[in-house]
Chimera marker file (.cmm) of the C-alpha trace (Angstrom):
<marker_set name="trace">
<marker id="1" x="65.244" y="56.849" z="-16.687" r="1" g="1" b="0" radius="0.5"/>
<marker id="2" x="65.835" y="53.270" z="-15.547" r="1" g="1" b="0" radius="0.5"/>
<marker id="3" x="67.212" y="54.459" z="-12.174" r="1" g="1" b="0" radius="0.5"/>
<marker id="4" x="64.203" y="56.716" z="-11.596" r="1" g="1" b="0" radius="0.5"/>
<marker id="5" x="61.783" y="53.927" z="-12.416" r="1" g="1" b="0" radius="0.5"/>
<marker id="6" x="63.625" y="51.532" z="-10.137" r="1" g="1" b="0" radius="0.5"/>
<marker id="7" x="63.660" y="54.091" z="-7.310" r="1" g="1" b="0" radius="0.5"/>
<marker id="8" x="59.972" y="54.792" z="-7.837" r="1" g="1" b="0" radius="0.5"/>
<marker id="9" x="59.202" y="51.079" z="-7.803" r="1" g="1" b="0" radius="0.5"/>
<marker id="10" x="61.189" y="50.579" z="-4.581" r="1" g="1" b="0" radius="0.5"/>
<marker id="11" x="59.557" y="53.636" z="-3.008" r="1" g="1" b="0" radius="0.5"/>
<marker id="12" x="56.063" y="52.476" z="-3.890" r="1" g="1" b="0" radius="0.5"/>
<marker id="13" x="56.865" y="48.963" z="-2.665" r="1" g="1" b="0" radius="0.5"/>
<marker id="14" x="58.168" y="50.220" z="0.686" r="1" g="1" b="0" radius="0.5"/>
<marker id="15" x="55.159" y="52.527" z="1.005" r="1" g="1" b="0" radius="0.5"/>
<marker id="16" x="52.778" y="49.668" z="0.289" r="1" g="1" b="0" radius="0.5"/>
<marker id="17" x="54.513" y="47.460" z="2.845" r="1" g="1" b="0" radius="0.5"/>
<marker id="18" x="54.375" y="50.164" z="5.514" r="1" g="1" b="0" radius="0.5"/>
<marker id="19" x="50.721" y="50.811" z="4.711" r="1" g="1" b="0" radius="0.5"/>
<marker id="20" x="49.995" y="47.107" z="5.214" r="1" g="1" b="0" radius="0.5"/>
<marker id="21" x="52.074" y="46.925" z="8.416" r="1" g="1" b="0" radius="0.5"/>
<marker id="22" x="50.631" y="50.040" z="10.048" r="1" g="1" b="0" radius="0.5"/>
<marker id="23" x="47.191" y="48.488" z="10.708" r="1" g="1" b="0" radius="0.5"/>
<marker id="24" x="48.975" y="45.583" z="12.390" r="1" g="1" b="0" radius="0.5"/>
<marker id="25" x="50.660" y="47.885" z="14.910" r="1" g="1" b="0" radius="0.5"/>
<marker id="26" x="49.275" y="47.712" z="18.429" r="1" g="1" b="0" radius="0.5"/>
<marker id="27" x="47.100" y="50.457" z="19.880" r="1" g="1" b="0" radius="0.5"/>
<marker id="28" x="48.651" y="52.164" z="22.911" r="1" g="1" b="0" radius="0.5"/>
<marker id="29" x="46.636" y="51.102" z="25.973" r="1" g="1" b="0" radius="0.5"/>
<marker id="30" x="44.903" y="53.550" z="28.314" r="1" g="1" b="0" radius="0.5"/>
<marker id="31" x="44.972" y="52.115" z="31.828" r="1" g="1" b="0" radius="0.5"/>
<marker id="32" x="43.211" y="54.002" z="34.609" r="1" g="1" b="0" radius="0.5"/>
<marker id="33" x="42.158" y="53.079" z="38.128" r="1" g="1" b="0" radius="0.5"/>
<marker id="34" x="38.517" y="52.378" z="38.876" r="1" g="1" b="0" radius="0.5"/>
<marker id="35" x="38.174" y="55.736" z="40.654" r="1" g="1" b="0" radius="0.5"/>
<marker id="36" x="39.730" y="57.540" z="37.665" r="1" g="1" b="0" radius="0.5"/>
<marker id="37" x="37.194" y="55.878" z="35.342" r="1" g="1" b="0" radius="0.5"/>
<marker id="38" x="34.340" y="56.855" z="37.685" r="1" g="1" b="0" radius="0.5"/>
<marker id="39" x="35.397" y="60.506" z="37.630" r="1" g="1" b="0" radius="0.5"/>
<marker id="40" x="35.966" y="60.491" z="33.849" r="1" g="1" b="0" radius="0.5"/>
<marker id="41" x="32.666" y="58.821" z="32.814" r="1" g="1" b="0" radius="0.5"/>
<marker id="42" x="28.998" y="59.467" z="33.520" r="1" g="1" b="0" radius="0.5"/>
<marker id="43" x="27.238" y="56.867" z="35.687" r="1" g="1" b="0" radius="0.5"/>
<marker id="44" x="25.646" y="55.313" z="32.590" r="1" g="1" b="0" radius="0.5"/>
<marker id="45" x="28.930" y="55.233" z="30.639" r="1" g="1" b="0" radius="0.5"/>
<marker id="46" x="30.698" y="53.702" z="33.627" r="1" g="1" b="0" radius="0.5"/>
<marker id="47" x="28.036" y="50.994" z="33.962" r="1" g="1" b="0" radius="0.5"/>
<marker id="48" x="28.306" y="50.026" z="30.274" r="1" g="1" b="0" radius="0.5"/>
<marker id="49" x="32.022" y="50.500" z="29.596" r="1" g="1" b="0" radius="0.5"/>
<marker id="50" x="33.559" y="49.329" z="32.879" r="1" g="1" b="0" radius="0.5"/>
<marker id="51" x="30.927" y="46.955" z="34.332" r="1" g="1" b="0" radius="0.5"/>
<marker id="52" x="29.839" y="45.392" z="31.008" r="1" g="1" b="0" radius="0.5"/>
<marker id="53" x="26.266" y="46.572" z="31.303" r="1" g="1" b="0" radius="0.5"/>
<marker id="54" x="23.663" y="46.812" z="28.550" r="1" g="1" b="0" radius="0.5"/>
<marker id="55" x="21.458" y="49.790" z="27.786" r="1" g="1" b="0" radius="0.5"/>
<marker id="56" x="17.749" y="49.411" z="27.050" r="1" g="1" b="0" radius="0.5"/>
<marker id="57" x="16.992" y="48.725" z="23.379" r="1" g="1" b="0" radius="0.5"/>
<marker id="58" x="15.811" y="51.796" z="21.506" r="1" g="1" b="0" radius="0.5"/>
<marker id="59" x="17.259" y="54.195" z="24.079" r="1" g="1" b="0" radius="0.5"/>
<marker id="60" x="20.205" y="55.507" z="22.036" r="1" g="1" b="0" radius="0.5"/>
<marker id="61" x="19.943" y="58.631" z="19.878" r="1" g="1" b="0" radius="0.5"/>
<marker id="62" x="22.604" y="57.001" z="17.676" r="1" g="1" b="0" radius="0.5"/>
<marker id="63" x="20.034" y="54.531" z="16.336" r="1" g="1" b="0" radius="0.5"/>
<marker id="64" x="18.703" y="57.300" z="14.081" r="1" g="1" b="0" radius="0.5"/>
<marker id="65" x="22.079" y="58.877" z="13.226" r="1" g="1" b="0" radius="0.5"/>
<marker id="66" x="22.427" y="58.955" z="9.425" r="1" g="1" b="0" radius="0.5"/>
<marker id="67" x="25.211" y="61.506" z="8.844" r="1" g="1" b="0" radius="0.5"/>
<marker id="68" x="28.685" y="60.604" z="7.576" r="1" g="1" b="0" radius="0.5"/>
<marker id="69" x="31.203" y="60.335" z="10.366" r="1" g="1" b="0" radius="0.5"/>
<marker id="70" x="33.097" y="58.209" z="12.829" r="1" g="1" b="0" radius="0.5"/>
<marker id="71" x="31.909" y="56.432" z="15.955" r="1" g="1" b="0" radius="0.5"/>
<marker id="72" x="34.476" y="56.695" z="18.753" r="1" g="1" b="0" radius="0.5"/>
<marker id="73" x="34.799" y="54.953" z="22.097" r="1" g="1" b="0" radius="0.5"/>
<marker id="74" x="33.179" y="57.166" z="24.758" r="1" g="1" b="0" radius="0.5"/>
<marker id="75" x="35.897" y="56.104" z="27.189" r="1" g="1" b="0" radius="0.5"/>
<marker id="76" x="39.005" y="57.082" z="25.225" r="1" g="1" b="0" radius="0.5"/>
<marker id="77" x="37.967" y="58.541" z="21.824" r="1" g="1" b="0" radius="0.5"/>
<marker id="78" x="39.504" y="55.708" z="19.787" r="1" g="1" b="0" radius="0.5"/>
<marker id="79" x="37.716" y="55.528" z="16.404" r="1" g="1" b="0" radius="0.5"/>
<marker id="80" x="35.911" y="52.161" z="16.265" r="1" g="1" b="0" radius="0.5"/>
<marker id="81" x="33.464" y="52.339" z="13.353" r="1" g="1" b="0" radius="0.5"/>
<marker id="82" x="32.845" y="54.378" z="10.222" r="1" g="1" b="0" radius="0.5"/>
<marker id="83" x="29.319" y="55.491" z="9.351" r="1" g="1" b="0" radius="0.5"/>
<marker id="84" x="29.751" y="53.465" z="6.141" r="1" g="1" b="0" radius="0.5"/>
<marker id="85" x="29.770" y="50.324" z="8.320" r="1" g="1" b="0" radius="0.5"/>
<marker id="86" x="26.495" y="51.137" z="10.106" r="1" g="1" b="0" radius="0.5"/>
<marker id="87" x="23.163" y="49.554" z="9.225" r="1" g="1" b="0" radius="0.5"/>
<marker id="88" x="19.662" y="49.423" z="10.691" r="1" g="1" b="0" radius="0.5"/>
<marker id="89" x="19.418" y="46.000" z="12.314" r="1" g="1" b="0" radius="0.5"/>
<marker id="90" x="15.986" y="46.615" z="13.821" r="1" g="1" b="0" radius="0.5"/>
<marker id="91" x="17.295" y="45.419" z="17.197" r="1" g="1" b="0" radius="0.5"/>
<marker id="92" x="17.209" y="48.748" z="19.034" r="1" g="1" b="0" radius="0.5"/>
<marker id="93" x="20.992" y="49.159" z="19.271" r="1" g="1" b="0" radius="0.5"/>
<marker id="94" x="23.421" y="50.853" z="16.875" r="1" g="1" b="0" radius="0.5"/>
<marker id="95" x="24.772" y="48.067" z="14.658" r="1" g="1" b="0" radius="0.5"/>
<marker id="96" x="27.747" y="47.757" z="12.334" r="1" g="1" b="0" radius="0.5"/>
<marker id="97" x="28.852" y="45.040" z="9.900" r="1" g="1" b="0" radius="0.5"/>
<marker id="98" x="32.580" y="45.724" z="10.370" r="1" g="1" b="0" radius="0.5"/>
<marker id="99" x="35.002" y="47.748" z="12.492" r="1" g="1" b="0" radius="0.5"/>
<marker id="100" x="38.110" y="49.858" z="11.915" r="1" g="1" b="0" radius="0.5"/>
<marker id="101" x="41.471" y="48.011" z="11.901" r="1" g="1" b="0" radius="0.5"/>
<marker id="102" x="42.833" y="47.130" z="15.350" r="1" g="1" b="0" radius="0.5"/>
<marker id="103" x="40.007" y="49.003" z="17.097" r="1" g="1" b="0" radius="0.5"/>
<marker id="104" x="38.437" y="46.037" z="18.899" r="1" g="1" b="0" radius="0.5"/>
<marker id="105" x="39.467" y="43.076" z="21.021" r="1" g="1" b="0" radius="0.5"/>
<marker id="106" x="37.310" y="40.042" z="21.686" r="1" g="1" b="0" radius="0.5"/>
<marker id="107" x="36.510" y="37.544" z="24.418" r="1" g="1" b="0" radius="0.5"/>
<marker id="108" x="33.882" y="34.904" z="25.078" r="1" g="1" b="0" radius="0.5"/>
<marker id="109" x="31.036" y="35.973" z="27.367" r="1" g="1" b="0" radius="0.5"/>
<marker id="110" x="29.520" y="33.171" z="29.464" r="1" g="1" b="0" radius="0.5"/>
<marker id="111" x="26.917" y="35.315" z="31.302" r="1" g="1" b="0" radius="0.5"/>
<marker id="112" x="24.024" y="33.644" z="29.478" r="1" g="1" b="0" radius="0.5"/>
<marker id="113" x="23.457" y="29.940" z="28.881" r="1" g="1" b="0" radius="0.5"/>
<marker id="114" x="24.907" y="30.138" z="25.357" r="1" g="1" b="0" radius="0.5"/>
<marker id="115" x="28.420" y="31.642" z="25.074" r="1" g="1" b="0" radius="0.5"/>
<marker id="116" x="28.568" y="34.890" z="23.103" r="1" g="1" b="0" radius="0.5"/>
<marker id="117" x="31.423" y="36.784" z="21.457" r="1" g="1" b="0" radius="0.5"/>
<marker id="118" x="31.905" y="40.071" z="23.300" r="1" g="1" b="0" radius="0.5"/>
<marker id="119" x="34.012" y="42.982" z="22.088" r="1" g="1" b="0" radius="0.5"/>
<marker id="120" x="35.900" y="45.751" z="23.834" r="1" g="1" b="0" radius="0.5"/>
<marker id="121" x="37.798" y="48.878" z="22.823" r="1" g="1" b="0" radius="0.5"/>
<marker id="122" x="41.404" y="47.964" z="22.023" r="1" g="1" b="0" radius="0.5"/>
<marker id="123" x="42.738" y="51.085" z="23.808" r="1" g="1" b="0" radius="0.5"/>
<marker id="124" x="40.795" y="51.319" z="27.092" r="1" g="1" b="0" radius="0.5"/>
<marker id="125" x="39.197" y="47.848" z="27.228" r="1" g="1" b="0" radius="0.5"/>
<marker id="126" x="35.755" y="49.436" z="27.529" r="1" g="1" b="0" radius="0.5"/>
<marker id="127" x="32.853" y="47.047" z="26.893" r="1" g="1" b="0" radius="0.5"/>
<marker id="128" x="30.862" y="47.907" z="23.767" r="1" g="1" b="0" radius="0.5"/>
<marker id="129" x="28.683" y="44.943" z="22.886" r="1" g="1" b="0" radius="0.5"/>
<marker id="130" x="28.474" y="41.545" z="21.220" r="1" g="1" b="0" radius="0.5"/>
<marker id="131" x="29.011" y="40.123" z="17.740" r="1" g="1" b="0" radius="0.5"/>
<marker id="132" x="26.277" y="38.077" z="16.073" r="1" g="1" b="0" radius="0.5"/>
<marker id="133" x="26.304" y="36.127" z="12.806" r="1" g="1" b="0" radius="0.5"/>
<marker id="134" x="23.136" y="37.702" z="11.412" r="1" g="1" b="0" radius="0.5"/>
<marker id="135" x="24.518" y="40.822" z="9.742" r="1" g="1" b="0" radius="0.5"/>
<marker id="136" x="24.541" y="41.935" z="6.113" r="1" g="1" b="0" radius="0.5"/>
<marker id="137" x="27.187" y="41.359" z="3.476" r="1" g="1" b="0" radius="0.5"/>
<marker id="138" x="30.092" y="41.673" z="3.091" r="1" g="1" b="0" radius="0.5"/>
<marker id="139" x="30.870" y="40.185" z="6.544" r="1" g="1" b="0" radius="0.5"/>
<marker id="140" x="27.586" y="38.591" z="7.604" r="1" g="1" b="0" radius="0.5"/>
<marker id="141" x="28.304" y="39.926" z="11.103" r="1" g="1" b="0" radius="0.5"/>
<marker id="142" x="26.441" y="42.350" z="13.354" r="1" g="1" b="0" radius="0.5"/>
<marker id="143" x="28.439" y="44.299" z="15.917" r="1" g="1" b="0" radius="0.5"/>
<marker id="144" x="25.635" y="45.215" z="18.299" r="1" g="1" b="0" radius="0.5"/>
<marker id="145" x="26.872" y="48.258" z="20.229" r="1" g="1" b="0" radius="0.5"/>
<marker id="146" x="25.628" y="50.082" z="23.293" r="1" g="1" b="0" radius="0.5"/>
<marker id="147" x="25.005" y="53.629" z="22.073" r="1" g="1" b="0" radius="0.5"/>
<marker id="148" x="26.097" y="55.148" z="25.388" r="1" g="1" b="0" radius="0.5"/>
<marker id="149" x="29.549" y="53.622" z="24.791" r="1" g="1" b="0" radius="0.5"/>
<marker id="150" x="29.986" y="55.639" z="21.569" r="1" g="1" b="0" radius="0.5"/>
<marker id="151" x="30.540" y="59.263" z="20.622" r="1" g="1" b="0" radius="0.5"/>
<marker id="152" x="29.627" y="60.227" z="17.064" r="1" g="1" b="0" radius="0.5"/>
<marker id="153" x="31.838" y="62.709" z="15.216" r="1" g="1" b="0" radius="0.5"/>
<marker id="154" x="30.273" y="64.039" z="12.003" r="1" g="1" b="0" radius="0.5"/>
<marker id="155" x="32.568" y="64.738" z="9.067" r="1" g="1" b="0" radius="0.5"/>
<link id1="1" id2="2" r="1" g="1" b="0" radius="0.2"/>
<link id1="2" id2="3" r="1" g="1" b="0" radius="0.2"/>
<link id1="3" id2="4" r="1" g="1" b="0" radius="0.2"/>
<link id1="4" id2="5" r="1" g="1" b="0" radius="0.2"/>
<link id1="5" id2="6" r="1" g="1" b="0" radius="0.2"/>
<link id1="6" id2="7" r="1" g="1" b="0" radius="0.2"/>
<link id1="7" id2="8" r="1" g="1" b="0" radius="0.2"/>
<link id1="8" id2="9" r="1" g="1" b="0" radius="0.2"/>
<link id1="9" id2="10" r="1" g="1" b="0" radius="0.2"/>
<link id1="10" id2="11" r="1" g="1" b="0" radius="0.2"/>
<link id1="11" id2="12" r="1" g="1" b="0" radius="0.2"/>
<link id1="12" id2="13" r="1" g="1" b="0" radius="0.2"/>
<link id1="13" id2="14" r="1" g="1" b="0" radius="0.2"/>
<link id1="14" id2="15" r="1" g="1" b="0" radius="0.2"/>
<link id1="15" id2="16" r="1" g="1" b="0" radius="0.2"/>
<link id1="16" id2="17" r="1" g="1" b="0" radius="0.2"/>
<link id1="17" id2="18" r="1" g="1" b="0" radius="0.2"/>
<link id1="18" id2="19" r="1" g="1" b="0" radius="0.2"/>
<link id1="19" id2="20" r="1" g="1" b="0" radius="0.2"/>
<link id1="20" id2="21" r="1" g="1" b="0" radius="0.2"/>
<link id1="21" id2="22" r="1" g="1" b="0" radius="0.2"/>
<link id1="22" id2="23" r="1" g="1" b="0" radius="0.2"/>
<link id1="23" id2="24" r="1" g="1" b="0" radius="0.2"/>
<link id1="24" id2="25" r="1" g="1" b="0" radius="0.2"/>
<link id1="25" id2="26" r="1" g="1" b="0" radius="0.2"/>
<link id1="26" id2="27" r="1" g="1" b="0" radius="0.2"/>
<link id1="27" id2="28" r="1" g="1" b="0" radius="0.2"/>
<link id1="28" id2="29" r="1" g="1" b="0" radius="0.2"/>
<link id1="29" id2="30" r="1" g="1" b="0" radius="0.2"/>
<link id1="30" id2="31" r="1" g="1" b="0" radius="0.2"/>
<link id1="31" id2="32" r="1" g="1" b="0" radius="0.2"/>
<link id1="32" id2="33" r="1" g="1" b="0" radius="0.2"/>
<link id1="33" id2="34" r="1" g="1" b="0" radius="0.2"/>
<link id1="34" id2="35" r="1" g="1" b="0" radius="0.2"/>
<link id1="35" id2="36" r="1" g="1" b="0" radius="0.2"/>
<link id1="36" id2="37" r="1" g="1" b="0" radius="0.2"/>
<link id1="37" id2="38" r="1" g="1" b="0" radius="0.2"/>
<link id1="38" id2="39" r="1" g="1" b="0" radius="0.2"/>
<link id1="39" id2="40" r="1" g="1" b="0" radius="0.2"/>
<link id1="40" id2="41" r="1" g="1" b="0" radius="0.2"/>
<link id1="41" id2="42" r="1" g="1" b="0" radius="0.2"/>
<link id1="42" id2="43" r="1" g="1" b="0" radius="0.2"/>
<link id1="43" id2="44" r="1" g="1" b="0" radius="0.2"/>
<link id1="44" id2="45" r="1" g="1" b="0" radius="0.2"/>
<link id1="45" id2="46" r="1" g="1" b="0" radius="0.2"/>
<link id1="46" id2="47" r="1" g="1" b="0" radius="0.2"/>
<link id1="47" id2="48" r="1" g="1" b="0" radius="0.2"/>
<link id1="48" id2="49" r="1" g="1" b="0" radius="0.2"/>
<link id1="49" id2="50" r="1" g="1" b="0" radius="0.2"/>
<link id1="50" id2="51" r="1" g="1" b="0" radius="0.2"/>
<link id1="51" id2="52" r="1" g="1" b="0" radius="0.2"/>
<link id1="52" id2="53" r="1" g="1" b="0" radius="0.2"/>
<link id1="53" id2="54" r="1" g="1" b="0" radius="0.2"/>
<link id1="54" id2="55" r="1" g="1" b="0" radius="0.2"/>
<link id1="55" id2="56" r="1" g="1" b="0" radius="0.2"/>
<link id1="56" id2="57" r="1" g="1" b="0" radius="0.2"/>
<link id1="57" id2="58" r="1" g="1" b="0" radius="0.2"/>
<link id1="58" id2="59" r="1" g="1" b="0" radius="0.2"/>
<link id1="59" id2="60" r="1" g="1" b="0" radius="0.2"/>
<link id1="60" id2="61" r="1" g="1" b="0" radius="0.2"/>
<link id1="61" id2="62" r="1" g="1" b="0" radius="0.2"/>
<link id1="62" id2="63" r="1" g="1" b="0" radius="0.2"/>
<link id1="63" id2="64" r="1" g="1" b="0" radius="0.2"/>
<link id1="64" id2="65" r="1" g="1" b="0" radius="0.2"/>
<link id1="65" id2="66" r="1" g="1" b="0" radius="0.2"/>
<link id1="66" id2="67" r="1" g="1" b="0" radius="0.2"/>
<link id1="67" id2="68" r="1" g="1" b="0" radius="0.2"/>
<link id1="68" id2="69" r="1" g="1" b="0" radius="0.2"/>
<link id1="69" id2="70" r="1" g="1" b="0" radius="0.2"/>
<link id1="70" id2="71" r="1" g="1" b="0" radius="0.2"/>
<link id1="71" id2="72" r="1" g="1" b="0" radius="0.2"/>
<link id1="72" id2="73" r="1" g="1" b="0" radius="0.2"/>
<link id1="73" id2="74" r="1" g="1" b="0" radius="0.2"/>
<link id1="74" id2="75" r="1" g="1" b="0" radius="0.2"/>
<link id1="75" id2="76" r="1" g="1" b="0" radius="0.2"/>
<link id1="76" id2="77" r="1" g="1" b="0" radius="0.2"/>
<link id1="77" id2="78" r="1" g="1" b="0" radius="0.2"/>
<link id1="78" id2="79" r="1" g="1" b="0" radius="0.2"/>
<link id1="79" id2="80" r="1" g="1" b="0" radius="0.2"/>
<link id1="80" id2="81" r="1" g="1" b="0" radius="0.2"/>
<link id1="81" id2="82" r="1" g="1" b="0" radius="0.2"/>
<link id1="82" id2="83" r="1" g="1" b="0" radius="0.2"/>
<link id1="83" id2="84" r="1" g="1" b="0" radius="0.2"/>
<link id1="84" id2="85" r="1" g="1" b="0" radius="0.2"/>
<link id1="85" id2="86" r="1" g="1" b="0" radius="0.2"/>
<link id1="86" id2="87" r="1" g="1" b="0" radius="0.2"/>
<link id1="87" id2="88" r="1" g="1" b="0" radius="0.2"/>
<link id1="88" id2="89" r="1" g="1" b="0" radius="0.2"/>
<link id1="89" id2="90" r="1" g="1" b="0" radius="0.2"/>
<link id1="90" id2="91" r="1" g="1" b="0" radius="0.2"/>
<link id1="91" id2="92" r="1" g="1" b="0" radius="0.2"/>
<link id1="92" id2="93" r="1" g="1" b="0" radius="0.2"/>
<link id1="93" id2="94" r="1" g="1" b="0" radius="0.2"/>
<link id1="94" id2="95" r="1" g="1" b="0" radius="0.2"/>
<link id1="95" id2="96" r="1" g="1" b="0" radius="0.2"/>
<link id1="96" id2="97" r="1" g="1" b="0" radius="0.2"/>
<link id1="97" id2="98" r="1" g="1" b="0" radius="0.2"/>
<link id1="98" id2="99" r="1" g="1" b="0" radius="0.2"/>
<link id1="99" id2="100" r="1" g="1" b="0" radius="0.2"/>
<link id1="100" id2="101" r="1" g="1" b="0" radius="0.2"/>
<link id1="101" id2="102" r="1" g="1" b="0" radius="0.2"/>
<link id1="102" id2="103" r="1" g="1" b="0" radius="0.2"/>
<link id1="103" id2="104" r="1" g="1" b="0" radius="0.2"/>
<link id1="104" id2="105" r="1" g="1" b="0" radius="0.2"/>
<link id1="105" id2="106" r="1" g="1" b="0" radius="0.2"/>
<link id1="106" id2="107" r="1" g="1" b="0" radius="0.2"/>
<link id1="107" id2="108" r="1" g="1" b="0" radius="0.2"/>
<link id1="108" id2="109" r="1" g="1" b="0" radius="0.2"/>
<link id1="109" id2="110" r="1" g="1" b="0" radius="0.2"/>
<link id1="110" id2="111" r="1" g="1" b="0" radius="0.2"/>
<link id1="111" id2="112" r="1" g="1" b="0" radius="0.2"/>
<link id1="112" id2="113" r="1" g="1" b="0" radius="0.2"/>
<link id1="113" id2="114" r="1" g="1" b="0" radius="0.2"/>
<link id1="114" id2="115" r="1" g="1" b="0" radius="0.2"/>
<link id1="115" id2="116" r="1" g="1" b="0" radius="0.2"/>
<link id1="116" id2="117" r="1" g="1" b="0" radius="0.2"/>
<link id1="117" id2="118" r="1" g="1" b="0" radius="0.2"/>
<link id1="118" id2="119" r="1" g="1" b="0" radius="0.2"/>
<link id1="119" id2="120" r="1" g="1" b="0" radius="0.2"/>
<link id1="120" id2="121" r="1" g="1" b="0" radius="0.2"/>
<link id1="121" id2="122" r="1" g="1" b="0" radius="0.2"/>
<link id1="122" id2="123" r="1" g="1" b="0" radius="0.2"/>
<link id1="123" id2="124" r="1" g="1" b="0" radius="0.2"/>
<link id1="124" id2="125" r="1" g="1" b="0" radius="0.2"/>
<link id1="125" id2="126" r="1" g="1" b="0" radius="0.2"/>
<link id1="126" id2="127" r="1" g="1" b="0" radius="0.2"/>
<link id1="127" id2="128" r="1" g="1" b="0" radius="0.2"/>
<link id1="128" id2="129" r="1" g="1" b="0" radius="0.2"/>
<link id1="129" id2="130" r="1" g="1" b="0" radius="0.2"/>
<link id1="130" id2="131" r="1" g="1" b="0" radius="0.2"/>
<link id1="131" id2="132" r="1" g="1" b="0" radius="0.2"/>
<link id1="132" id2="133" r="1" g="1" b="0" radius="0.2"/>
<link id1="133" id2="134" r="1" g="1" b="0" radius="0.2"/>
<link id1="134" id2="135" r="1" g="1" b="0" radius="0.2"/>
<link id1="135" id2="136" r="1" g="1" b="0" radius="0.2"/>
<link id1="136" id2="137" r="1" g="1" b="0" radius="0.2"/>
<link id1="137" id2="138" r="1" g="1" b="0" radius="0.2"/>
<link id1="138" id2="139" r="1" g="1" b="0" radius="0.2"/>
<link id1="139" id2="140" r="1" g="1" b="0" radius="0.2"/>
<link id1="140" id2="141" r="1" g="1" b="0" radius="0.2"/>
<link id1="141" id2="142" r="1" g="1" b="0" radius="0.2"/>
<link id1="142" id2="143" r="1" g="1" b="0" radius="0.2"/>
<link id1="143" id2="144" r="1" g="1" b="0" radius="0.2"/>
<link id1="144" id2="145" r="1" g="1" b="0" radius="0.2"/>
<link id1="145" id2="146" r="1" g="1" b="0" radius="0.2"/>
<link id1="146" id2="147" r="1" g="1" b="0" radius="0.2"/>
<link id1="147" id2="148" r="1" g="1" b="0" radius="0.2"/>
<link id1="148" id2="149" r="1" g="1" b="0" radius="0.2"/>
<link id1="149" id2="150" r="1" g="1" b="0" radius="0.2"/>
<link id1="150" id2="151" r="1" g="1" b="0" radius="0.2"/>
<link id1="151" id2="152" r="1" g="1" b="0" radius="0.2"/>
<link id1="152" id2="153" r="1" g="1" b="0" radius="0.2"/>
<link id1="153" id2="154" r="1" g="1" b="0" radius="0.2"/>
<link id1="154" id2="155" r="1" g="1" b="0" radius="0.2"/>
</marker_set>
């Protein structure tokens, strides 16, 4: 009995450690040439994802999406957000208060007078949007995403 309990404890401990380590593992990068991206994406997707464009507010059908599911990068299908993370920010863009582990990478955007925190897909480096400090609990953050940069998969 003692041996079984010790083995079970060790097994659970190793499993817990691996579960904690797995989210820290790097996402395999998808690197394509500019012409490959142009042939893979629509003109609008290319403008947003590869040229860091911004869609018009209120133009995304994802603003009204209420079903359970996952929001994936339109460039490479990496899951970025869960529907449980989405909220109505009233800004005209799909907004989330958090993101899935290791799904995003960040940089500072100096295109406007005030620097902003910009985020990209961790796999394909596609531009998705900006992070603002006006979101709901539990993070207080708003990941303001271009809808054209996302594909929604209902579950």
